[in-house]
Rosetta silent file (secondary structure, phi, psi, omega in degrees, C-alpha in Angstrom):
SEQUENCE: MTTGQGAAQTPPLHPPVRIDSGLSHMFPELAENRSMIFNPLIVVASELGLARPSARARSNAERKSSLVQAYRRAASCELGSLIVDGVDDESTAAAAAEGAYTVRTDLGEFDRTHNYRSNSGAERIAATVNRFDRFYSHDIVIAVPDDVTELKPYYLQALMYALATTEVGIATLVAPLGTGKSGDNDVAKATVKWNPDRIVYPLEGSRVGTLLDIRRDQSLLRGEDCYELVPIHAWRRAALDRVVRTPPSEREFVEGTDLVRALEIGIRIDVAFVSDDIKVLMTPEQLRGEIVDMGH
SCORE:     score description
SCORE:     0.000 S_00000001
   1 L     0.000  137.850  176.270    0.000    0.000    0.000 S_00000001
   2 E  -101.546  129.014 -177.010    1.226    3.483   -0.810 S_00000001
   3 E   -94.486  160.987  175.146    0.437    6.112    1.762 S_00000001
   4 L   -86.543  178.209 -176.706   -0.275    9.788    1.233 S_00000001
   5 L   -61.768  -31.430 -174.079    1.706   12.703    2.574 S_00000001
   6 L   -93.921    7.580 -175.936   -0.387   12.984    5.700 S_00000001
   7 L   -64.301  146.959  178.331   -0.332    9.345    6.734 S_00000001
   8 L  -147.142   86.758 -178.995    0.604    8.553   10.317 S_00000001
   9 L  -154.430  162.283  179.925    0.684    4.856   11.077 S_00000001
  10 L   -94.239  128.671 -177.069    3.172    2.113   11.797 S_00000001
  11 L   -67.858  122.091 -176.815    3.859   -0.226    8.857 S_00000001
  12 L   -87.451   61.242 -176.245    2.742   -3.756    9.788 S_00000001
  13 L   -96.708 -126.882 -171.518    5.462   -5.478    7.797 S_00000001
  14 L   -58.552  126.038  178.247    8.191   -7.873    8.814 S_00000001
  15 L   -64.994  143.172 -178.115    7.632   -9.134   12.379 S_00000001
  16 L   -66.527  143.892  172.269   10.543   -8.298   14.675 S_00000001
  17 L   -86.560  120.750 -175.813   13.112  -10.943   15.478 S_00000001
  18 L  -110.553  149.126  177.850   13.328  -11.075   19.257 S_00000001
  19 L   -93.603  127.789  175.060   16.012  -12.471   21.520 S_00000001
  20 L   -89.679 -178.574 -175.487   14.866  -14.845   24.253 S_00000001
  21 H   -62.930  -30.210 -179.721   16.703  -15.400   27.518 S_00000001
  22 H   -66.649  -48.664 -179.971   18.806  -18.188   25.994 S_00000001
  23 H   -69.316  -31.147  175.721   20.250  -16.096   23.190 S_00000001
  24 H   -63.420  -35.156  177.978   20.687  -13.194   25.577 S_00000001
  25 H   -67.957  -35.748  178.695   22.833  -15.485   27.695 S_00000001
  26 H   -69.042  -40.862 -178.820   24.921  -16.326   24.608 S_00000001
  27 L  -116.637   73.970 -172.727   25.273  -12.654   23.661 S_00000001
  28 H   -59.722  -26.779 -178.302   25.196  -10.872   27.053 S_00000001
  29 H   -68.958  -15.441  178.689   26.094   -7.489   25.573 S_00000001
  30 H   -93.385  -12.584 -171.750   22.708   -7.495   23.801 S_00000001
  31 H   -60.186  -38.525 -175.674   20.637   -8.408   26.846 S_00000001
  32 L   -62.509  -33.775 -173.821   20.238   -4.846   28.087 S_00000001
  33 L  -116.606   21.095 -170.050   18.690   -3.647   24.825 S_00000001
  34 H   -61.521  -24.208 -177.786   17.106   -6.810   23.431 S_00000001
  35 H   -70.096  -23.825 -177.317   13.643   -5.234   23.151 S_00000001
  36 H  -118.416  -24.599 -176.003   14.808   -2.707   20.539 S_00000001
  37 H   -60.769  -33.210  179.958   18.050   -3.967   19.018 S_00000001
  38 L  -105.317   21.765  176.147   16.139   -6.519   16.978 S_00000001
  39 L  -138.737   57.565  178.535   13.125   -4.307   16.271 S_00000001
  40 L   -81.472  166.744  168.742   14.350   -1.311   14.295 S_00000001
  41 E  -105.946  116.310 -175.945   12.394    0.726   11.799 S_00000001
  42 E   -99.140  128.730  177.915   14.303    0.627    8.506 S_00000001
  43 E  -115.795  111.476  173.270   13.831    3.455    5.994 S_00000001
  44 E   -92.909  116.837 -170.292   15.086    2.793    2.457 S_00000001
  45 E  -123.375  134.627  174.388   15.147    6.230    0.831 S_00000001
  46 L   -84.838  143.103  179.034   15.705    7.427   -2.710 S_00000001
  47 L    53.982   48.683 -176.360   17.798   10.578   -3.226 S_00000001
  48 L   -81.209  105.537 -177.650   18.743   10.653    0.457 S_00000001
  49 L    81.110 -171.790  178.028   20.629   13.895    0.948 S_00000001
  50 L   -67.057  146.337  175.383   22.676   15.586   -1.735 S_00000001
  51 L   -62.572  145.710  177.203   23.800   13.428   -4.608 S_00000001
  52 L   -62.321  138.384 -173.598   27.411   12.286   -4.306 S_00000001
  53 L   -55.691  -33.423 -175.758   29.620   14.715   -6.258 S_00000001
  54 L   -85.580   -8.332 -175.628   31.053   12.001   -8.510 S_00000001
  55 L   -86.482  137.020  175.396   27.693   10.459   -9.356 S_00000001
  56 L   -79.756  161.652  178.824   25.936   11.375  -12.570 S_00000001
  57 L   -62.200  134.658 -178.136   22.251   12.247  -12.543 S_00000001
  58 L   -90.156  144.280  174.378   20.151    9.093  -12.513 S_00000001
  59 L   -76.431  168.412  177.131   17.326    8.450  -14.922 S_00000001
  60 H   -60.325  -38.740 -179.911   13.871    7.475  -13.662 S_00000001
  61 H   -65.122  -41.260  178.537   14.560    3.877  -14.687 S_00000001
  62 H   -66.027  -41.142  179.286   17.843    3.809  -12.736 S_00000001
  63 H   -64.023  -42.859  179.630   16.183    5.330   -9.686 S_00000001
  64 H   -62.544  -44.932 -179.139   13.349    2.802   -9.832 S_00000001
  65 H   -63.539  -44.281 -177.193   15.739   -0.127  -10.170 S_00000001
  66 H   -68.020  -35.847  179.514   18.004    0.990   -7.326 S_00000001
  67 H   -67.291  -42.221  178.495   15.082    1.590   -4.961 S_00000001
  68 H   -65.080  -44.112 -179.732   13.635   -1.869   -5.639 S_00000001
  69 H   -63.798  -42.467  178.678   17.026   -3.548   -5.239 S_00000001
  70 H   -63.707  -39.313  176.879   17.739   -1.731   -1.968 S_00000001
  71 H   -61.258  -46.387 -178.468   14.311   -2.744   -0.659 S_00000001
  72 H   -60.257  -43.312 -177.589   14.911   -6.396   -1.522 S_00000001
  73 H   -69.050  -40.996  178.438   18.290   -6.433    0.185 S_00000001
  74 H   -66.950  -39.387 -179.313   17.062   -4.659    3.312 S_00000001
  75 H   -65.981  -30.587 -178.422   13.998   -6.915    3.516 S_00000001
  76 L   -66.413  -17.575  176.495   16.172  -10.026    3.316 S_00000001
  77 L   -72.013  -26.853  179.519   17.637   -9.135    6.733 S_00000001
  78 L    54.761   45.877  176.323   14.194   -9.648    8.270 S_00000001
  79 L  -113.843  122.012  172.489   14.883   -7.165   11.056 S_00000001
  80 L    62.170 -149.493 -179.087   12.047   -5.013   12.357 S_00000001
  81 E  -112.645  159.025 -170.099    9.716   -3.103   10.017 S_00000001
  82 E  -133.944  131.632  174.271   10.525   -1.496    6.692 S_00000001
  83 E  -119.068  139.018  170.822    9.408    1.695    4.912 S_00000001
  84 E  -107.209  125.207 -177.214   10.383    2.688    1.369 S_00000001
  85 E  -111.734  102.568 -179.029   10.563    6.453    0.874 S_00000001
  86 E   -98.758  168.427 -178.838   10.470    7.390   -2.810 S_00000001
  87 L  -119.228   -0.252  175.833   10.644   10.775   -4.506 S_00000001
  88 L  -145.590  159.619 -174.484    8.616   10.076   -7.659 S_00000001
  89 H   -64.371  -39.328 -173.816    5.456    8.137   -8.478 S_00000001
  90 H   -65.796  -51.646 -178.110    7.090    5.577  -10.771 S_00000001
  91 H   -69.457  -34.743  178.381    9.808    4.286   -8.441 S_00000001
  92 H   -65.005  -42.083  177.979    7.513    4.434   -5.405 S_00000001
  93 H   -65.186  -36.393  178.963    4.899    2.362   -7.243 S_00000001
  94 H   -64.233  -39.948  177.325    7.561   -0.147   -8.302 S_00000001
  95 H   -67.218  -39.538  178.325    8.586   -0.661   -4.666 S_00000001
  96 H   -62.829  -36.427  178.424    4.937   -1.030   -3.643 S_00000001
  97 H   -65.452  -22.524  176.637    4.507   -3.718   -6.313 S_00000001
  98 L   -81.917   -5.814 -178.149    7.308   -5.641   -4.571 S_00000001
  99 L   102.793    5.978 -177.929    5.258   -5.618   -1.372 S_00000001
 100 L   -75.726  148.657  169.314    6.922   -2.610    0.242 S_00000001
 101 E   -87.566  117.800 -167.291    5.073   -0.223    2.520 S_00000001
 102 E  -121.112  158.692  171.385    5.778    3.062    0.777 S_00000001
 103 E  -143.119  146.279  177.462    5.574    6.812    1.142 S_00000001
 104 E  -106.915  127.751  179.971    6.398    9.503   -1.391 S_00000001
 105 L  -104.252  134.015  173.419    8.419   12.506   -0.232 S_00000001
 106 L   -89.622  108.527 -176.413    8.344   15.886   -1.967 S_00000001
 107 H   -63.692  -20.155  177.694   11.959   17.037   -1.829 S_00000001
 108 H   -65.601  -15.572  179.124   10.773   20.612   -2.280 S_00000001
 109 H   -75.356  -15.707 -174.489    9.557   20.520    1.316 S_00000001
 110 L  -104.737  134.412  179.756   13.121   20.362    2.602 S_00000001
 111 L   -79.409  107.537 -175.825   15.435   23.346    2.784 S_00000001
 112 L   -73.002   -1.994  175.995   18.610   22.183    1.043 S_00000001
 113 L   -97.328    2.724 -178.798   20.633   24.969    2.676 S_00000001
 114 L  -123.143 -134.574 -171.689   20.044   23.614    6.166 S_00000001
 115 H   -54.174  -34.281 -172.207   19.900   20.165    7.781 S_00000001
 116 H   -75.539   -4.567 -175.704   18.998   18.342    4.609 S_00000001
 117 H   -66.392  -22.101 -173.919   22.196   19.324    2.804 S_00000001
 118 L   -86.460  158.789 -176.204   24.159   16.333    4.060 S_00000001
 119 L   -62.845  -31.635 -175.611   24.199   12.897    2.473 S_00000001
 120 L   -80.550  -17.049  168.872   22.722   11.155    5.500 S_00000001
 121 L    57.624   49.110 -176.115   19.629   13.394    5.497 S_00000001
 122 H   -57.251  -40.895 -176.233   18.731   13.283    9.202 S_00000001
 123 H   -64.961  -41.741  178.461   15.913   15.805    8.852 S_00000001
 124 H   -65.752  -44.000  179.506   14.205   13.883    6.082 S_00000001
 125 H   -59.866  -43.858  179.558   14.543   10.565    7.915 S_00000001
 126 H   -61.821  -41.900 -179.568   13.082   12.107   11.076 S_00000001
 127 H   -64.784  -41.824  179.355   10.152   13.569    9.124 S_00000001
 128 H   -64.722  -46.262 -178.350    9.408   10.231    7.440 S_00000001
 129 H   -64.849  -39.401 -177.350    9.612    8.249   10.666 S_00000001
 130 H   -67.540  -19.777  173.802    7.461   10.708   12.583 S_00000001
 131 H   -65.710  -35.785 -171.304    4.619   10.176   10.101 S_00000001
 132 H  -102.045  -24.770 -170.987    4.426    6.525   11.069 S_00000001
 133 L  -137.035   62.412 -178.704    5.687    6.276   14.613 S_00000001
 134 L   -67.195  -20.722 -176.311    4.700    9.355   16.562 S_00000001
 135 L  -101.687   14.039  173.486    4.575    7.320   19.784 S_00000001
 136 L    57.278   45.316  173.370    8.136    5.961   19.513 S_00000001
 137 L   -66.691  -30.771  176.840    7.248    2.284   19.230 S_00000001
 138 L  -107.552  120.648  179.085   10.610    1.886   17.488 S_00000001
 139 L   -86.770  -13.319 -178.199   13.581    3.271   19.394 S_00000001
 140 E  -120.505  133.301  176.245   15.995    2.536   16.549 S_00000001
 141 E  -122.851  127.562  177.212   15.816    3.934   13.003 S_00000001
 142 E  -108.483  123.806  178.928   18.075    2.647   10.224 S_00000001
 143 E  -101.402  121.336 -177.182   18.531    4.931    7.205 S_00000001
 144 E  -121.465  109.254  175.258   19.507    3.123    3.998 S_00000001
 145 E   -67.849  143.680 -177.768   20.216    5.174    0.832 S_00000001
 146 L   -76.988  -12.079 -177.120   19.056    3.394   -2.304 S_00000001
 147 L  -101.563   17.997  174.896   22.255    4.229   -4.194 S_00000001
 148 L   -86.637   94.942 -172.504   24.647    2.379   -1.883 S_00000001
 149 L   -67.099  -21.971 -177.269   25.674   -0.286   -4.359 S_00000001
 150 L   -86.792    6.175 -177.391   27.725   -2.196   -1.795 S_00000001
 151 L   -58.307  124.979  173.850   24.722   -2.856    0.461 S_00000001
 152 L  -120.917  148.841  179.978   24.715   -6.429    1.740 S_00000001
 153 H   -56.101  -35.564 -177.014   22.053   -7.903    4.050 S_00000001
 154 H   -71.868  -12.148  176.266   24.633   -8.662    6.737 S_00000001
 155 H   -60.306  -39.294 -177.740   25.518   -4.967    6.975 S_00000001
 156 H   -71.658  -31.478  172.432   22.346   -4.362    8.974 S_00000001
 157 H   -60.614  -44.721 -178.703   23.212   -7.204   11.335 S_00000001
 158 H   -61.490  -39.412  178.368   26.559   -5.526   11.960 S_00000001
 159 H   -57.747  -39.491 -177.826   24.849   -2.214   12.745 S_00000001
 160 H   -63.133  -35.770  178.680   22.850   -3.862   15.521 S_00000001
 161 H   -71.020  -32.494  177.720   26.009   -5.016   17.256 S_00000001
 162 H   -68.337  -19.766  179.929   27.476   -1.518   17.121 S_00000001
 163 L   -98.031   13.726 -170.300   24.384   -0.311   19.027 S_00000001
 164 L   -76.637   10.779  171.070   24.641   -2.938   21.744 S_00000001
 165 L  -133.929  142.529 -176.371   25.302   -0.421   24.521 S_00000001
 166 L   -69.901  -11.702  176.671   23.012    2.443   25.501 S_00000001
 167 L   -71.298  -17.478 -178.021   25.986    4.844   25.526 S_00000001
 168 L   -90.401  124.975  179.015   25.979    4.719   21.725 S_00000001
 169 L   -92.544  -29.727 -177.034   23.582    7.160   20.049 S_00000001
 170 E  -140.255  142.973  173.417   24.345    6.328   16.408 S_00000001
 171 E  -122.294  144.683  175.405   25.869    3.328   14.653 S_00000001
 172 E  -146.048 -172.346 -174.502   27.387    3.255   11.192 S_00000001
 173 E  -126.503  149.005  169.890   29.744    1.150    9.089 S_00000001
 174 E  -128.605  152.775 -179.054   33.275    1.447    7.774 S_00000001
 175 E  -134.286  164.494  177.679   34.972   -0.577    5.063 S_00000001
 176 E   -57.340  143.354  178.045   38.545   -0.885    3.754 S_00000001
 177 L   -79.462  110.322 -173.704   39.674    2.144    1.800 S_00000001
 178 L   -67.241  167.210  179.292   39.909    0.830   -1.752 S_00000001
 179 L   -58.051  129.609  177.271   42.714    1.428   -4.227 S_00000001
 180 L    86.124   -4.490 -176.405   42.800    4.994   -5.455 S_00000001
 181 L   -90.834  -15.541 -177.799   40.359    6.300   -2.856 S_00000001
 182 L   -56.953  -43.048 -178.358   42.916    7.762   -0.435 S_00000001
 183 L   -96.379    8.534 -178.701   43.286   10.915   -2.486 S_00000001
 184 L   -91.390  108.130 -177.541   39.672   11.025   -3.690 S_00000001
 185 L   -79.557    1.980  169.453   37.903   13.833   -1.846 S_00000001
 186 L   -80.318  -13.532 -177.147   34.529   12.584   -3.056 S_00000001
 187 L   -98.641  124.016  175.109   34.968    9.689   -0.594 S_00000001
 188 L   -76.703  130.059 -176.387   34.122   10.262    3.081 S_00000001
 189 E  -118.680  156.529 -175.780   36.828    8.747    5.262 S_00000001
 190 E  -142.370  151.399  168.609   36.879    7.878    8.963 S_00000001
 191 E  -115.129  150.285 -169.978   39.242    6.951   11.771 S_00000001
 192 E  -137.655  142.409  168.323   38.171    4.593   14.544 S_00000001
 193 E   -99.138  106.214 -174.656   39.283    3.555   18.028 S_00000001
 194 E   -75.842  143.918  178.506   38.652   -0.187   17.997 S_00000001
 195 E  -103.176  111.800 -175.951   37.368   -1.959   21.098 S_00000001
 196 E   -65.282  -16.940 -178.773   39.099   -5.358   21.465 S_00000001
 197 E   -91.609   -1.711 -177.379   36.229   -6.641   23.616 S_00000001
 198 E  -112.375  118.284  176.483   33.558   -5.965   20.983 S_00000001
 199 E  -128.699  164.263  178.854   33.071   -8.433   18.142 S_00000001
 200 L  -106.858  102.425 -171.087   30.241   -9.163   15.741 S_00000001
 201 L   -55.433  -43.760 -175.892   29.352  -12.799   16.363 S_00000001
 202 L   -74.153  -11.032 -172.662   27.594  -13.603   13.048 S_00000001
 203 E  -123.683  114.186 -179.423   30.385  -12.097   10.900 S_00000001
 204 E   -71.512  123.649  178.537   33.916  -13.479   10.893 S_00000001
 205 L    97.008   -7.495  176.995   36.462  -10.673   10.836 S_00000001
 206 L   -84.132  161.795  178.810   34.099   -7.875   11.803 S_00000001
 207 E  -157.787  171.916 -175.153   34.657   -5.743   14.892 S_00000001
 208 E  -126.841  140.662  176.230   33.270   -2.696   16.688 S_00000001
 209 E  -151.572 -179.733 -179.384   34.878    0.593   17.649 S_00000001
 210 E  -104.617  132.987 -178.961   34.125    4.247   18.321 S_00000001
 211 E   -67.333  130.203  178.578   34.254    6.815   15.520 S_00000001
 212 E   -97.689  -44.717 -172.408   36.987    9.417   16.047 S_00000001
 213 E  -159.608  155.249  175.953   36.778   11.667   12.998 S_00000001
 214 E  -131.453  128.057  177.200   35.281   12.064    9.515 S_00000001
 215 E  -149.221  152.696  169.137   37.024   13.877    6.677 S_00000001
 216 L   -89.270  -32.342  175.602   37.128   13.818    2.898 S_00000001
 217 L   -88.679  107.359 -174.164   40.713   15.097    2.932 S_00000001
 218 H   -59.475  -29.809 -177.396   42.639   12.228    4.497 S_00000001
 219 H   -66.932  -15.781 -178.709   45.499   14.501    5.568 S_00000001
 220 H   -95.662   -5.232 -175.115   43.173   16.247    8.042 S_00000001
 221 L   -69.193  138.309  168.185   41.986   13.111    9.839 S_00000001
 222 L   -84.028  138.812 -179.399   42.668   12.589   13.532 S_00000001
 223 L   103.030  177.620 -171.916   43.849    9.045   14.247 S_00000001
 224 L  -106.652  -76.052 -176.140   45.882    6.528   12.294 S_00000001
 225 L   -63.933  134.923 -175.336   44.089    3.763   10.395 S_00000001
 226 E  -114.656  138.904 -177.702   41.778    5.190    7.740 S_00000001
 227 E  -133.149  162.039  173.449   38.571    3.607    6.435 S_00000001
 228 E   -86.799  133.469  178.766   35.817    4.434    3.990 S_00000001
 229 E   -81.972  124.891  176.990   32.579    5.546    5.627 S_00000001
 230 E   -93.201  119.510 -170.024   29.574    3.515    4.437 S_00000001
 231 E   -79.048   53.021  172.484   26.539    5.860    4.517 S_00000001
 232 E  -118.708  120.560 -171.454   24.120    3.494    6.271 S_00000001
 233 E  -124.325  141.749  171.737   23.237    4.764    9.740 S_00000001
 234 E  -112.164  122.306 -176.519   21.291    3.427   12.708 S_00000001
 235 E  -111.008  134.244  160.698   19.945    6.167   14.960 S_00000001
 236 E   -72.337  143.099 -174.156   18.495    6.009   18.426 S_00000001
 237 H   -59.267  -37.844 -179.625   15.447    8.232   18.218 S_00000001
 238 H   -63.391  -40.416  178.504   16.714   10.566   20.947 S_00000001
 239 H   -67.626  -40.742  178.310   19.999   11.082   19.062 S_00000001
 240 H   -61.656  -46.313  179.369   18.164   11.656   15.781 S_00000001
 241 H   -61.143  -40.378 -178.317   15.883   14.244   17.385 S_00000001
 242 H   -66.081  -41.597  179.587   18.854   16.004   18.980 S_00000001
 243 H   -64.950  -43.374 -178.903   20.754   16.222   15.688 S_00000001
 244 H   -63.890  -32.731  179.556   17.731   17.562   13.811 S_00000001
 245 H   -76.738  -13.009 -175.527   17.225   20.275   16.452 S_00000001
 246 L   -99.806  128.505  177.857   20.862   21.396   16.125 S_00000001
 247 L   -63.384  145.876  179.254   21.937   23.718   13.280 S_00000001
 248 L   -76.511  155.641  175.478   24.670   22.266   11.065 S_00000001
 249 L   -95.459  167.808  178.029   28.194   23.630   10.998 S_00000001
 250 H   -64.675  -32.463  179.826   30.138   24.597    7.905 S_00000001
 251 H   -65.376  -31.843  176.149   32.379   21.555    8.378 S_00000001
 252 H   -61.746  -40.689  179.548   29.332   19.333    8.041 S_00000001
 253 H   -65.599  -36.175  179.137   28.649   20.864    4.640 S_00000001
 254 H   -66.961  -45.118 -176.078   32.257   20.247    3.607 S_00000001
 255 H   -82.090  -21.069  173.785   32.265   16.614    4.715 S_00000001
 256 L    77.627   26.250  176.265   28.733   15.945    3.463 S_00000001
 257 L  -149.867  137.666  178.926   27.338   14.026    6.431 S_00000001
 258 L   -77.181    1.261  170.212   25.366   15.050    9.494 S_00000001
 259 H   -65.156  -26.734  175.105   27.429   12.590   11.528 S_00000001
 260 H   -61.571  -44.590  178.816   29.864   15.519   11.786 S_00000001
 261 H   -60.817  -41.718  179.664   27.143   17.478   13.579 S_00000001
 262 H   -62.858  -43.491  177.885   26.549   14.527   15.920 S_00000001
 263 H   -61.835  -41.607 -176.330   30.251   14.299   16.779 S_00000001
 264 H   -66.884  -27.081  178.834   30.452   18.029   17.406 S_00000001
 265 L   -98.810   10.598  170.280   27.604   17.948   19.943 S_00000001
 266 L    87.840   17.180  176.378   29.063   14.959   21.780 S_00000001
 267 L   -81.280  130.389  179.566   26.933   12.044   20.556 S_00000001
 268 L   -76.980  130.221  178.093   28.869    8.789   20.646 S_00000001
 269 E  -119.155  119.376  175.178   29.000    7.033   17.283 S_00000001
 270 E  -104.803  151.991 -177.234   30.167    3.426   17.126 S_00000001
 271 E  -125.116  154.161  169.374   31.023    1.633   13.908 S_00000001
 272 E  -114.784  141.734  179.839   31.153   -1.955   12.714 S_00000001
 273 E   -87.502  130.372  176.737   33.758   -3.053   10.197 S_00000001
 274 L  -133.339  156.630  175.386   32.463   -4.725    7.027 S_00000001
 275 L  -156.168  166.664 -177.009   34.055   -5.864    3.796 S_00000001
 276 L   -65.695  -26.784 -174.181   33.143   -7.839    0.689 S_00000001
 277 L  -101.685   15.638  176.989   35.045  -10.927    1.817 S_00000001
 278 L   -67.827  137.581  178.240   33.588  -11.225    5.326 S_00000001
 279 E   -89.689  125.936  178.890   32.320  -14.720    6.085 S_00000001
 280 E   -84.445  113.960 -177.256   28.758  -14.839    7.399 S_00000001
 281 L   -88.350  -24.382 -177.989   28.708  -17.307   10.295 S_00000001
 282 L  -144.686  109.369  179.011   25.050  -16.867   11.213 S_00000001
 283 L   -78.903  165.970  175.390   22.384  -15.836    8.709 S_00000001
 284 H   -55.398  -38.117  179.161   19.026  -14.344    9.787 S_00000001
 285 H   -63.864  -42.943  178.327   17.452  -17.752    9.140 S_00000001
 286 H   -66.828  -36.414  178.495   20.003  -19.479   11.366 S_00000001
 287 H   -62.342  -43.033  178.157   19.551  -16.829   14.023 S_00000001
 288 H   -64.649  -35.547  177.027   15.828  -17.498   14.088 S_00000001
 289 H   -63.277  -38.941  176.571   16.603  -21.225   14.307 S_00000001
 290 H   -61.250  -40.983 -178.906   18.780  -20.605   17.358 S_00000001
 291 H   -64.628  -43.259 -179.534   15.933  -18.735   18.993 S_00000001
 292 H   -65.105  -45.892 -179.191   13.450  -21.531   18.295 S_00000001
 293 H   -60.223  -43.017 -179.102   15.836  -24.234   19.523 S_00000001
 294 H   -70.704  -26.442  177.027   16.587  -22.396   22.728 S_00000001
 295 H   -66.561  -27.904  177.480   12.904  -21.797   23.255 S_00000001
 296 L   -81.147    0.000    0.000   12.405  -25.556   23.467 S_00000001
């Protein structure tokens, strides 16, 4: 079903995957937040924030295809509920035909000289979520741009582990900095302080740390090891609201992400490391099987 601009309801899509006491015992760091870590509200959004400088303008057909593909990949994670936020009738209808719960956003409603200027589009995400969940049934919101070609279903699993402590307001992802990207100022780069006690159980080789800095010019980064920032973010609602209420700085406009604003106002951002060659040790299907087995 496609909703109108004024709709305000919670999408009754994928049922949340919940952790029982057995799995909480296996993963004790998730026990404190088990009611929300596995029940996020995922927003797959077309044209989320400013277009990346190196990207050419997409045709309607390309936009429709990317929105449908992003929906399919996000839905395959089977975490929480899912909204598709389109910007034109054709691509929004195509997502609805796939079974997505959709809404169409008029980009003209957003002031591109203020909060919405950044790639992560916190203001738009907050506006979309508030249409459906005014009573904060979902404490976690995951924003997924439809043009992130590297999106893998296990990326969203990794985000949940980065949010496994209430001290973290936002979670995001970093990946290895590919060949030729070090000097490419179209690529957002990040440095991280890794936590040796935090690992991502379902993904071999992944790990969790705290974001130190974000820059496009690598020479300005604080910290040593440099990674590429993957623009998929999981927000606690309180952190999202706080960022939207705060005016952006000029550095945010330079770096192209409102995570800069979050860092500047003291919100802790943790990251999970992902890469193309990570081995998935526990798929969503296997995770559900663990829950059922432990329930018996």
